[in-house]
C-alpha positions as CSV (number, residue, x, y, z in Angstrom):
1,M,-46.7,38.2,-47.7
2,R,-44.6,36.1,-45.4
3,R,-44.0,35.4,-42.1
4,P,-40.9,35.9,-40.6
5,R,-38.7,33.0,-39.6
6,R,-39.8,32.2,-36.0
7,R,-36.5,32.0,-34.0
8,A,-35.0,28.3,-32.4
9,E,-35.1,27.7,-28.7
10,I,-31.9,27.3,-27.1
11,T,-31.7,24.5,-24.5
12,L,-28.1,23.5,-22.9
13,T,-26.8,20.2,-21.8
14,A,-25.6,19.9,-18.0
15,V,-21.9,20.1,-19.7
16,A,-22.8,23.6,-21.3
17,E,-25.0,24.6,-18.2
18,R,-21.7,24.1,-16.1
19,Q,-19.6,26.2,-18.6
20,V,-22.4,29.2,-18.7
21,A,-22.3,29.1,-14.8
22,R,-18.7,29.6,-14.6
23,L,-18.7,32.8,-17.0
24,T,-18.4,35.8,-14.7
25,D,-17.0,38.8,-16.8
26,P,-19.4,40.8,-18.6
27,A,-17.9,40.6,-22.1
28,E,-17.8,37.2,-22.2
29,I,-21.7,36.9,-21.1
30,H,-22.4,39.6,-23.6
31,A,-20.2,37.6,-26.8
32,L,-22.1,34.5,-26.0
33,D,-25.4,36.2,-26.2
34,R,-24.5,38.0,-29.4
35,A,-23.4,34.5,-30.3
36,L,-26.6,32.7,-29.3
37,A,-28.8,35.3,-31.0
38,A,-27.3,34.6,-34.5
39,L,-27.9,30.8,-34.0
40,S,-31.7,31.0,-33.0
41,A,-32.1,33.2,-36.0
42,D,-30.4,31.1,-38.1
43,P,-29.0,27.6,-36.7
44,A,-27.5,26.5,-40.3
45,L,-24.4,29.3,-39.2
46,G,-22.2,26.0,-38.0
47,V,-20.4,24.0,-39.9
48,P,-21.5,20.4,-39.5
49,I,-18.9,18.1,-37.7
50,P,-18.7,14.6,-39.9
51,G,-19.7,11.8,-38.9
52,T,-21.6,12.8,-35.6
53,S,-25.3,11.7,-34.9
54,P,-27.1,13.8,-34.2
55,E,-25.3,16.1,-36.7
56,L,-23.2,18.1,-34.4
57,R,-22.3,21.4,-35.3
58,D,-19.5,24.1,-34.6
59,Y,-20.0,28.0,-34.8
60,T,-17.2,30.5,-34.1
61,D,-18.2,34.2,-34.2
62,P,-16.6,35.9,-36.5
63,V,-16.2,38.7,-34.3
64,D,-16.0,38.1,-30.7
65,V,-14.2,34.9,-29.8
66,V,-16.9,32.2,-29.1
67,R,-17.2,28.5,-30.0
68,L,-20.0,26.8,-29.9
69,I,-21.0,22.9,-30.6
70,Y,-24.6,22.2,-31.1
71,Y,-27.1,20.6,-33.1
72,V,-30.6,21.2,-33.9
73,T,-33.9,19.6,-34.0
74,A,-35.7,18.0,-36.7
75,R,-38.3,20.3,-37.0
76,R,-35.4,23.3,-36.4
77,T,-37.1,25.0,-33.7
78,V,-34.8,23.8,-31.0
79,L,-31.1,24.1,-30.7
80,V,-29.5,22.3,-28.2
81,L,-25.8,23.6,-26.9
82,T,-23.3,21.0,-26.3
83,Y,-20.1,22.9,-25.6
84,L,-19.0,26.3,-25.5
85,E,-15.4,28.4,-25.2
86,V,-15.6,31.9,-24.7
87,G,-12.8,34.3,-24.4
């Protein structure tokens, strides 16, 4: 029996922290939470951004209007959110 894969921990850069702190609309906060939950379960959902180091990934939520730029650590246990757009 296989164990379920552990979710990646999410951490934010200072820029992303400031962007999250400016969110006041509950719908936007909910949309961000949904997108982060999806990425923590499967960090490979985003599309690689060529020529970036570390390799950044660009994820746009297919339901809510959320765009996240992030990278994942080598062991895929930590996802670092670098930039976000909500709404």
